[in-house]
C-alpha positions in Angstrom: 0.0 0.0 0.0 1.6 3.3 -1.1 1.0 6.8 0.0 -1.4 8.7 -2.3 -0.4 12.2 -1.2 -3.9 13.5 -1.2 -3.8 15.6 2.0 -1.1 16.4 4.5 -3.4 17.8 7.2 -6.2 15.8 8.9 -8.9 16.6 11.4 -10.6 13.9 13.5 -13.7 14.3 15.5 -17.5 14.1 15.3 -19.2 14.4 11.9 -20.6 17.8 12.9 -17.1 19.3 12.6 -17.1 18.8 8.8 -20.0 21.1 8.1 -17.7 24.1 7.6 -18.7 27.1 5.5 -16.5 28.1 2.5 -15.0 24.7 1.8 -14.5 23.6 -1.8 -13.5 20.6 -3.9 -15.3 18.1 -1.6 -14.7 14.5 -2.3 -15.3 11.3 -0.2 -12.9 8.4 -0.5 -13.4 4.8 0.7 -10.2 3.2 1.9 -9.5 -0.4 2.8 -6.4 -0.9 4.9 -4.6 -4.1 5.9 -6.3 -3.6 9.2 -9.8 -3.3 7.8 -12.0 -0.3 7.0 -11.8 3.0 9.0 -14.7 4.4 10.9 -16.2 5.9 7.7 -15.2 7.4 4.4 -12.6 10.1 4.5 -13.7 13.5 3.3 -11.2 15.5 1.3 -11.8 19.2 0.8 -10.0 22.6 0.5 -10.1 25.0 3.5 -8.5 28.4 3.1 -6.9 26.9 -0.1 -5.3 24.1 1.8 -6.1 20.4 1.0 -7.4 18.7 4.2 -8.8 15.4 5.3 -11.6 14.8 7.7 -12.4 11.5 9.5 -15.5 11.0 11.6 -14.0 9.0 14.5 -17.3 7.4 15.5 -18.7 7.1 12.0 -21.3 9.4 10.6 -24.3 9.3 12.9 -22.1 8.2 15.8 -22.5 4.4 15.4 -19.3 3.1 17.1 -18.5 3.1 20.8 -14.9 4.1 21.8 -13.9 0.5 22.3 -15.3 -0.5 18.9 -13.3 2.0 16.9 -10.9 0.4 14.4 -8.1 2.8 15.3 -5.4 1.0 13.4 -7.5 1.3 10.2 -8.2 5.0 11.0 -4.6 5.9 11.4 -3.3 3.7 8.6 -5.8 5.2 6.2 -4.7 8.7 7.0 -1.1 7.7 6.6 -1.9 6.1 3.3 -3.2 9.4 1.8 -0.1 11.3 2.8 -1.2 12.9 6.1 1.6 14.3 8.2 -0.3 16.3 10.8 -3.4 15.3 12.8 -5.5 17.6 15.0 -7.9 15.4 17.0 -11.0 16.9 18.7 -12.5 15.0 21.6 -15.3 15.8 24.0 -14.0 15.6 27.6 -15.0 16.0 31.2 -13.1 18.4 33.4 -11.4 17.2 36.5 -10.4 20.7 37.7 -12.5 23.6 38.9 -10.7 26.1 36.6 -11.4 24.0 33.5 -15.0 24.8 32.6 -17.5 23.6 30.1 -16.9 25.2 26.7 -13.2 25.7 27.5 -10.6 24.0 25.2 -7.6 22.1 26.7 -4.5 21.2 24.7 -3.0 18.5 26.9 0.7 17.7 26.9 0.4 14.3 28.7 -1.9 11.3 28.7 -2.6 8.5 31.1 -4.0 5.2 29.7 -6.7 3.5 31.8 -8.1 1.5 28.8 -8.3 -2.3 29.0 -9.5 -3.9 25.8 -7.8 -2.1 22.9 -5.2 -3.0 20.3 -2.6 -0.2 20.7 0.1 -1.0 18.2 0.7 -1.9 14.5 3.6 -4.1 15.4 3.2 -7.8 16.0 3.7 -11.2 14.3 7.5 -11.1 14.0 8.0 -7.3 14.0 8.7 -5.4 17.2 9.0 -1.7 17.7 9.2 0.3 21.0 8.5 3.9 20.2 9.3 6.8 22.5 6.1 8.0 24.0 7.3 10.1 26.9 5.8 13.2 25.2 2.7 11.8 23.5 1.6 14.9 21.7 3.6 17.0 19.2 4.8 20.1 21.0 5.2 22.1 17.8 1.7 21.3 16.6 0.2 22.1 20.1 1.8 25.5 20.0 0.3 26.4 16.6 -3.2 25.4 17.8 -2.8 27.3 21.1 -1.7 30.5 19.4 -4.6 30.3 16.9 -7.2 29.7 19.6 -5.9 32.8 21.5 -6.3 34.8 18.3 -9.9 33.7 18.1 -10.5 34.5 21.8 -11.4 30.9 22.6 -10.8 30.1 26.2 -8.0 27.6 25.9 -5.6 26.0 28.3 -2.1 24.9 27.2 -1.0 21.8 29.0 -2.6 19.2 31.2 -3.1 15.4 31.5 -5.8 13.6 29.5 -6.8 10.4 31.2 -8.3 7.9 28.8 -10.9 5.5 30.2 -12.5 2.5 28.4 -16.1 3.7 28.5 -18.7 3.7 27.1 -20.0 4.4 30.6 -19.0 7.6 32.3 -16.9 7.4 35.4 -18.1 6.4 38.8 -17.7 9.0 41.6 -14.9 6.9 43.1 -13.1 6.8 39.7 -13.6 10.5 39.2 -12.2 11.4 42.6 -9.2 9.1 42.1 -8.4 10.8 38.8 -8.6 14.2 40.5 -6.3 13.0 43.3 -3.8 11.9 40.6 -3.8 15.4 39.3 -5.3 14.7 35.9 -7.0 17.5 34.0 -9.6 16.0 31.7 -11.1 12.6 31.1 -12.1 11.2 27.8 -12.5 7.9 25.9 -10.8 8.1 22.5 -7.2 9.5 22.6 -5.8 6.0 23.2 -4.7 4.2 21.1 -5.1 7.0 18.6 -2.1 9.0 19.8 0.1 5.9 20.1 -0.7 4.7 16.6 -0.2 8.2 15.1 3.3 8.2 16.7 4.1 4.7 15.3 3.0 6.0 11.9 5.3 9.0 12.3 2.5 11.6 12.1 2.4 14.7 14.2 -0.6 14.4 16.5 -2.2 16.9 18.9 -5.4 16.6 20.9 -8.0 19.4 21.6 -10.1 18.4 24.5 -13.4 20.3 24.3 -14.9 20.3 27.8 -18.6 19.5 28.1 -19.0 18.7 31.8 -17.4 18.3 35.2 -17.4 14.5 35.0 -19.3 13.4 38.2 -17.1 14.8 40.9 -18.8 18.2 41.2 -22.1 18.1 43.2 -25.0 19.4 41.2 -23.2 19.3 37.9 -22.9 15.6 37.2 -22.5 14.6 33.6 -25.5 13.8 31.5 -26.0 13.1 27.8 -28.3 16.2 27.6 -25.8 18.5 29.2 -23.0 17.1 27.0 -24.9 17.7 23.8 -25.8 21.2 24.8 -22.2 22.3 25.4 -21.1 20.4 22.4 -23.1 22.8 20.1 -21.0 25.7 21.4 -17.7 23.7 21.2 -18.4 22.6 17.6 -18.9 26.2 16.5 -15.5 27.1 18.1 -13.9 24.0 16.6 -15.0 25.0 13.1 -13.5 28.5 13.5 -10.3 27.0 14.8 -10.0 24.6 11.9 -10.3 27.4 9.4 -7.7 29.4 11.3 -5.1 26.7 11.7 -5.3 25.0 8.3 -3.1 27.5 6.4 -0.7 27.7 9.4 -0.2 23.9 9.4 0.3 24.0 5.6 3.1 26.5 6.1 4.6 24.8 9.1 8.1 23.3 8.5 8.1 19.9 10.3 11.3 19.6 12.2 10.1 17.7 15.3 11.0 14.1 16.1 7.5 12.7 15.2 8.4 12.2 11.6 11.3 9.8 12.5 9.7 8.0 15.5 10.6 4.6 14.1 14.2 5.4 13.2 15.6 4.1 16.5 12.5 2.1 17.6 12.6 -1.0 15.4 14.0 -3.9 17.4 13.7 -6.7 14.9 16.5 -7.5 12.5 15.7 -6.4 8.9 16.0 -9.9 7.6 13.5 -11.1 10.2 11.1 -8.3 9.4 11.2 -9.1 5.7 10.4 -12.7 6.5 7.5 -11.8 8.7 4.0 -12.3 7.2 3.1 -8.9 8.7 5.7 -7.0 6.6 3.4 -6.6 3.6 0.9 -5.0 5.9 3.4 -2.5 7.3 5.5 -1.8 4.2 4.0 1.8 4.2 5.7 2.4 7.5 8.8 0.2 7.2 10.1 0.4 3.7 12.1 3.7 4.2 14.1 2.0 7.0 14.3 -1.6 5.8 14.6 -1.3 2.0 16.3 2.1 1.6 
C-alpha cells in the first residue's frame, strides 16, 4: 500500500465538525487498509486553499463506541493518503475547577486506563518500541494554542488527559481518584489514537473540548443532555479554529522528532522483518528503514 499524497493535514472528530462554510472541492474516498476499514469514508476538501482530510471518528451518525473503533485502520488510512499532521478533537469531562465547560484544553500528557484495545501496528514477528514520553507533538500544540488565542477561545495549554475505556461515564470513586492523581480531563478516545499516530510518524495533537465536570462536582454531574448542549458551542468554536489553523499547518516546517519516530525504535533485524507475514501490511511504515 503506497501513500497517495492526497492531503497532508487531517482533522478527526464528530461528523458535525465537517460542516464548515467556505469549503470547496469536496470528495469522499473509501479506503480499505490491511487492518480493515476505517470508521467511515474520509472526506477531502479545501479549506483556506489548503487540502485537508476529515475522518468522523465514531462514523457518521455516531455508530461506534470508543472501544469498537478500528483505530489501526483509521490511522493507517490517513497515513496512506499522505497525512503528516493530525488535529484530534475530543469531548471531555473536566477534573479541575478552573477548566470549565466550553473551554478547550490542549494536553501535553496522557494516562492510559483503557483495558481492551489493540494499541500497536507491530506484531507477528515485527517489534517496535516507540518513545512516548511526550505523547503529543509540541510544535503542533503551540500552533493550535496561538490560533485559539487569536480567536478568543478560552484555551488552556498543557494538562493530563486520562483515557478511560467507556462507554459508561466514570463512577464518583473513579472521578475522585483521577482528580487526586492530578489529571486535567477525562475522555475515551485519545488512546490508542495517539500511540498509533506516533508509530505511523504523524504529528498528533489533541484538543479536549470540555462538556461537563465528569461526576465529581455536586449538582453538575455529567448527563447526555448536558454534554450535547455544550457540544453545540464547542463545535462552533472548533470550526472557527479549523479554518484558522489549516493555512498555518500547511506553512509549518516539520522539524520535530515525530516524523522519525521509528528510526531508533525498530528492534527486529531487517532480515527477520522481511520474512514476517506482517511485513506486507506494514510496508508503508517500514520500507524507508528496511529497504532504503
